[in-house]
C-alpha positions as CSV (number, residue, x, y, z in Angstrom):
1,M,0.0,0.0,0.0
2,D,1.3,3.4,-1.0
3,L,0.0,4.9,2.2
4,L,2.3,2.9,4.4
5,R,5.3,3.4,2.1
6,Q,4.7,7.1,2.2
7,L,4.5,7.1,6.0
8,G,7.8,5.1,6.1
9,A,9.5,7.6,3.8
10,Q,8.2,10.5,6.0
11,V,9.4,8.9,9.2
12,E,12.8,8.3,7.6
13,Q,13.1,11.8,6.4
14,G,12.2,13.2,9.8
15,V,9.0,14.8,8.7
16,V,7.0,13.1,11.4
17,Y,7.4,14.4,14.9
18,D,9.2,12.1,17.4
19,R,6.3,12.5,19.8
20,H,4.1,10.7,17.2
21,L,6.4,7.7,16.7
22,P,5.1,5.6,19.7
23,A,1.5,6.0,18.4
24,I,2.5,5.1,14.9
25,A,4.4,2.0,16.2
26,A,1.4,0.9,18.2
27,A,-0.8,1.3,15.1
28,L,1.6,-0.8,13.0
29,D,1.6,-3.5,15.7
30,D,-2.2,-3.5,15.5
31,I,-2.1,-3.9,11.8
32,T,0.4,-6.7,12.0
33,R,-1.7,-8.6,14.6
34,A,-4.8,-8.1,12.4
35,M,-2.9,-9.5,9.4
36,H,-1.9,-12.6,11.4
37,R,-5.5,-13.1,12.6
38,R,-6.8,-12.7,9.1
39,D,-4.5,-15.0,7.2
40,G,-0.9,-15.6,8.2
41,S,-0.1,-16.9,4.7
42,A,-0.6,-13.3,3.4
43,L,2.6,-12.3,5.2
44,R,4.6,-15.0,3.4
45,S,3.6,-14.0,-0.1
46,P,4.0,-10.3,-0.6
47,S,3.5,-10.7,-4.4
48,R,0.0,-12.0,-3.8
49,W,-1.5,-9.1,-5.8
50,P,0.1,-6.8,-8.4
51,R,1.6,-3.7,-6.9
52,G,-1.1,-1.1,-6.2
53,D,-3.9,-3.7,-6.1
54,T,-4.8,-4.7,-2.6
55,G,-7.4,-7.3,-3.7
56,V,-10.1,-5.3,-1.9
57,T,-13.2,-4.5,-4.0
58,R,-15.4,-1.6,-3.4
59,G,-19.1,-2.1,-3.6
């Protein structure tokens, strides 16, 4: 997802305030746990969908 890549770039560049880093880390932990609960195999196959396609359809 581009959103997480953009966030990573901003953190690396120092654009994100240090005081926000603990909250970001906690949110990423929540995301990781949700992914494990959903389907642990999704973590083992990052090329599951073409880049930019999350596999999520909007209805």
